[in-house]
N, C-alpha and C positions, 0 to 999 in steps of 0.2 A: 820189387818197388811192381805198383799196378798202371798199370797203363798210362790212365788221367795223370799221375803222378810223375809218372815219365815227360807227358805233353804240359803239366807242370814246370817244371824242372826248364824244361827245350825252350819255355815263351818268353822272348824276349822281350826285361818287363826294365821301368824305371822304378823310380821309388821317389816320392815328394815329403816326405810329411814320417821322416826322423830326426830322431830330440839325438845328435851323438853322446850323451849323456843318457842319454838310456840305454848306451849299447854295451855297461861296463857290464857288464855278466860276472859274475862275484867272485869265480877264482883270479879275474884279473885286481876287480877290489880290492885281491886278500896276497895279489901280489904289485900290485902299486903303494900297497900298503907298508907293505917288512920295507920298499925301495928306502920310501921317505920317513923311517922309525916311528910308522906311525903304531895306534893298535886301535883298530875297532869293538863297538860291545858286541862285539859277535865272535864265539866263539872258534866257531869251524864253520867254512864251504855252505855243508845245511842248516846247520841254523839260523843263518840271512836268508836261505831259500826260505829256509817254514813263516822267515820273516814276508816275505810278499803277499798276503795275502787283507785285501783291499775293499774296505767298504764302499768310500769314495774317492774322489779327484785327490784330496788334501792329503788321506793317508801315505795313499802314492810320493805325494809330490816332498811330503818330509818323510820316507825314504832314500831319494831320488836327493836330495840339498846331501841329503848328508852321503851319500854316498861316493857323491863331485869329492865332498873334505881329499879325495886321494889326491885328487889330481892336482900338484901344482906346477910340472919341468915341462917344458918344449917336449920333451923326450914323455911327462906320462899322456900327456894330448892328443901325439903323435901315435906312442900305442897303440891308443880305443881307437881310436878312427882306423888304424891300419890292421885292424884288430874286423869293425867292425863292413868293412869296402873285403876284406877277404873273402868275410859268408856271404857280400853280397853279392861276388863275384862269381862263387861257387854254385848260385843262385840261378846266376845267368841272368844276374844285372847287369846293365847296357851303363847307365846311369844316372844321380841317387845325386837329389835336391838335400844338402845335408845343415837342420839347427842348431843351430851351438845356444848355448846364454850366458854373452859372458858380462852379467853381472852377479851370478851366482858366485863365479872366480874373484869377481875385482874387486867383493866386500870384502876378502878368504887375502888381498896382498901379492893377487895371482896375475900380473899382469898383459894391459890388452895382446901386443906382439906372442905375448909369450902360448898364448889359447891360440893366434889367430897362425901362427910360426910352425907351428906342432898339425894343425889340422891341416894343414895349406900343404909340407912337407908329404904328409900321408898323401891329401888327392892327387899329387905330382906322379908319386908313383903307383897310388894304385891306374892311372892314364896311363904310365911307362912302362909299366910290367905290366899288368892286366889286360891292358884298352878298354877298364870301369873310368870315364867322366867324371867331373863332377862338381859341384860346386856348396858354399859357403850360402846363407842364413840364417842373418846374427836376429836373433826375437831377443823381444823387450819382455819386460817378466811383470806382469801384471799387477798383481798385486803391491812393487813400487811405485811411488809416481810420476808423473810424469818429467818431472825435474831428475829425476831420476833417470829420467828415458836418456831427453835430452842430451844431459851428459856425457851420454852412453856413447847415442848418432856419433859428439863432437869428436869422440874414442876412433868409431870407423871410420870417416870423410877419407883421413889417409888412405885407405886401406882399400877402396871404391873400387882397385881392380883385380879383388882375393873376393866378394862380398858383396853377391849381387844380389838380394835384397834383406831389407827384414823384417820382422813377424809379431809376433804379440800373441804369448801363449803363458801358464802356470796358472796361479788358479782365477777360475772365469765368472763367477757369483757374484755378486755384486762390485766385480769390476768393466762395467762395461764397454764398447769398442771405444765409444763417444771419450771417453778418458786418455787417448793418445793422439786425439785427433788435429791438435798441432804439432807433434813431435812428428807425425805421418805425416801429415803434407808439406814440410821442412824433408823431410828424409823422398818424397818424394822430387822437389824440389831438384836433388839433390841427385837423382840417377836412378835410385833403386824403386828395384823393383818390390811388391807390395801385397804381402799373406798374410792372415790372419787367420789364429783361433778364435770359432766363435758357436753355436750350440750344442756344444756339446753335454754342459752340461747347465746354460745358460738358455734365455729362452730364444724365440726367432727370433722377435726385435733385436738381439744381437747381433743378428746376422743379418737384418737389414742396416744393420748402424755398419757393421765391417766393413759392408758393400757401398753404400752413398754417403759417410762420413768421413771414415779412411780411404775408398778408395780404391781398398782390393783388388788384386785379377785371381784370386785363391780364394775359398773361403775353406779352412784346415778345419773337420770336421762334419762338420753341419748336418747333423742326424734328423735338430727337434727345427730344422725350414718344414718336412713335412708337414709340420704342426701349420702351417699358412698357406693354405694355396693362392695367395695369391707370391706370395713370395717361392712357389715351385713356378710360377708360372712367369719368374721375372728368369730365373736361372736358366728356366732349357730356352725363355728369350736368348737372352744371353750368350749361352752355355758359357758360361760361371761354372771353371770347375768347381769338387768339391775331395774332398785326401778325407779318404773316410780307413777307417783303423776300426776293425770287426776286434783283436781279438783283449784291445785293446778297451776296447763297449763291453765287450762281455766280461772283465775283467778287473772294470771301476762301476759297473752294474749298472752304465748306461742300457745296456739291454740287457735282461734281466735272462736271455739265456739264446741262439743262435738261432733258429730259424725268428726268432722281432725282429734281427737286424733289417732297417728299412733298404740296403743296395737293393733289393727286388725291386723294391715296387721305383725307389725314383728311375732305375734302367727304364720303366718300365715308363714314367712321366716324359724320359728324352732328358732327364739330366746326366749332366758329364760328369760322371765319378770315374777315381781312380782308387786301388787297395795299397798301404799299405801299412808299416805296423808300426809309427809308432813310437815305443821306448821297447824295445821284442826281450832286451835282459831281463826288466819284470811281468813279462803281457804274454808269457811262453811261448814266442812263437816267434820266426821274419818272416819276410817278405812270401816267401813260398807253403810258408803254414795258411798264414790267413788266407792265401786264396782256397787253401786247400778245404780248409773249418767253412768257409762260405760258400762253397761248390754243395759242397755234401749238409750239407743245413739247407740251404736254399734253388736246392737241385741247375746250378746254373749250369745248363752243356759248355761243349768248350768253344762254342762262334761265342759266345758272350759274357766266358773269361776273356779271352784274345781284343774281345774291342773294351773289355778295359782292361788288359796292357796296351793296346794302342795308344789311347786315352790319356793312360803317364807320361806315352810321349809330347802328346800334341798339346796337353799340358802343361809342360816345361819349359824353363826359360829356355830350355833349348835355338842356335839360333836359324833361322830358316834354313839350311843348309844340314844342318846335320841330325832337324824334324825331321829330311827327305831321307836321309841314310838309316832312319830308324824303322821310318815306314815298309824300306825295302829290306829290312831285315829280316819280315816277317811271307811266313809262306803264302798263297794269295787266295788264302779260302775262303774269306767275308767276305761280302757282295758288296758295296761303298755302300750301303744303307746302314744302322745301328741294329746289332742284337740286342732278338726281348723285345727292338720299341719301334722298329720300321717302320717307317711312314704315322 
């Protein structure tokens, strides 16, 4: 293990942009298929891995939704989340805010309670046994209509004690955030925290809509915000967090090589950025691999990486007392100013 790799491993971290369905490793997919008496359209784990070559977001989503077909029981959802949380703990994570897509399961006849109960049981075990805190964020599928999202919100209301927020994911192009203005307003009134994917494939206008129409507290991805200088100024002024996912961006050709990732420029412009792994089973790495790849490609120093890790806790939905505890977990190696973009 290199000295820098050891530093990344030891760095206290959180993850705010992680789709639990996107942590379904091929081995577990085959195991769940056997458990549920299902046949996958791939002869082996290796053949399935070979399918993980994407030219755009929709290529990935087609395979992603196919993979969810093996998730049927509460135990399946528990085992899926428990496997991810064990990896997260081994990589030094202290807190995760986990996305899940209930509409992808409801359409297959899986009950809402089955999904939430399985995921929550894994989160409770991780807190108790690993010291890893976690929250659930329910995402609406933007390629479906708002009526479907409203019905899904109805199902979520009895679970407000388990679901901290709502988000927006799936196919971005052609599905602007404003399409979901009413359901997000209703979710806000019900007390849910709000986030949304915007500016991954979609234009900067989608980021503006996520902020001004939906009223989000975090923007998931947000890469293309850098094309609009007024938007960059707004993000910096309001300290509105971006949950960046570099390996995902590379595998989906949002960027063509890691050296082109906007993270460094975002730091220089004073933006609040966090690092995350998105759908790590499909994109070649969990959180530490994302740290390592951007460090190598962009030449980040230790102070910049520690700054990014700190912002992951600041941007979280943890209570102030828990955020204070997270701050105390860092060594006093940084000044109070931002690394790489101070003053």
